[in-house]
N, C-alpha and C positions, 0 to 999 in steps of 0.2 A: 353255572355250568352252560358250556355252548351249547352242546347239541340239541337239548331240550327248548332251549332260546332260539336258535335258529329255527329249528323245526314249526316253531310257532309264529318265526317272528320272518315276512322276506321283507328286510331291510338291509339296505346295502353300506349304511354306515356303521350297523354291528355284525353283521357275517357276510364276510365279505365272500362272493362265492369259491368253491374251489378248495376251500381251506378247510383242514380238519381241525375240528374243536374239542378242546377236553376244558379246564379251567383257564379263564383269563381275568384279565383284570375290565372291568368297566369303566371304573371310575374313583378316583379320592375324592369321597366328601366329607367337607366337614361336615359337622351336625351338632346343635344341641341335644338334650336329651331325650326330645319329642321334636320330630323332625330338621331342616338345614336348609341353613341360607341357601338362596339361589341370584346368578346374575347378577353381582355385587359390583361391575364393574366393566366396561369395553376396552379393558387393556388387550389389546393385539398378542397373538400367536406368533411369531414367525418364522417360515418359510423351513428355515432350518430348525429348529425345534422339532417343528412336524415329522419332520425327515427323519431327526435321529430318535425321536421318542414312537413314531407310528406301531415297530414292531412290539411294544408292550399292549397295545388294546389288537381288537379283534377286527377293526374294520379302521384303513386312513383317515376316514369322513367323523370316527369316534371321538379321535383326540381333538378336533377342535371344538364338538358341542361339550366333552367335559371340561376345556379349559373355561370356555364361555359361560357352563351352567355353573360348574362349580371350584372351578380351579379358582378364579377372580375373586370367590370368598373365602381362601384359603391363609389370604396375608402373606405369600410367597410371591416371589417373582415365578413368571414362566418358569425358568429353567430349576429351580427350585421345587417349584411344583410337583415339574415331570419327573426330576431326580429321585427326589421323595415315594413316587408311584413305583418306581422301579426297582429302589431298595429294599421297600415295603411287598414287593412282588418276588423278588431272590428271597428273601429273611424265610417266607411262610413256603414252608416244603409242603406239597400236596401228598398226602399218601401214597401209596406205591401203588394200590389199588384202586385208584382213583385218579388215573394219571391218563392214561390210555387205554379203559377198560375195552376189550374186545366185544363184549357180549353185556349186556345191560345188567347193572349188580342193585340187589335188593339190600337194601339196609335198613335199621331202626332209627330213630332220634339219638338213641343213647351209644349206637353203633360208631354212627357218625361222628358225634364228640371226641370220643374215645379215639376215633382213628386221626382226628388230627392232633388230637395230646400226644398220642404216641410216636408220630412224628417231629410231632416239634419239644421235644422236653422243655419243661417249665413253662409251655403254654399254658394263661389263665384259664379255667373252666370258664365255658361258653363268652371265648372270644372269638371263636369261629362256630357261624348260626347257619344252620340250611336253613331255606326257603323254597316252597314247594310251588306247586302247578295243578289244575287239575284236579281243586277240591283232596289238595293232598298225596296225588298218585305218583307226580314227578319230581324229584328236583330239579329247581329252577335255577340258582343261585344259591351262592356261599357267602356271605359278608363277614369279613375279618375287621374285629374292630381295634383302633389305636389309639393312644392318648396322641396329644401336641408332638410329644417327644419324641413318636416314631416307636415306643414301645407296646406290645400288644396288653389288652386291658379287657376285661369283662366287659362283654356288648351294657347297655343301658336296661333296664325295666322293661323301656316300652319295643326295642327290640325283640328283646326275647320275646316276648308276649304276642309280639306279633310272628315270629319264626315259628314257635308251637303252635299258633291257630294257622298259618298255612302248611303245615307240615302235621296234620291233627290224627291221620291215618299210625295206624302200627307201625307199616315202614312205607319206604317209599322206593322207587326205583331211579336208579341215576343209569342213565343214556346212554349206552357205546358210543364212542369217536366215531364219527360215521365222517 
């Protein structure tokens, strides 16, 4: 959730000045049940691919970072990695109340999961998880879990535990889009 991220990070690679942010793609990360591989090769990213897929990300510099750190471990060519990222972004519906809230929205952990399942019929339980900041007070990000085939799947036990720990209060706040 970029409003909270960008309020707490003055990083032009993740938060381009002047953009109004809601839910955005940070990255597509190949992972194990615990953790994920990083920086697996130095295969370059062409300027043409950067330009084509930059709108999927929060800021232009993030696309290069995500390819170098995570995409190189995906086993996919750069074009296939970014096309899969864009496809998964299009396939996951953000609940209407979360899309561009004009005012902050308070939600419980259960309400968050139900909102995503309602917006995405057939979505497995615990396949989109909230992660909170500031002692569980604010939604920092949502993580959607997919298998290698690109189908949504329940997130790992480690991800679920980390999500519940970070959002440990009765409810958390989704910041408004600014």
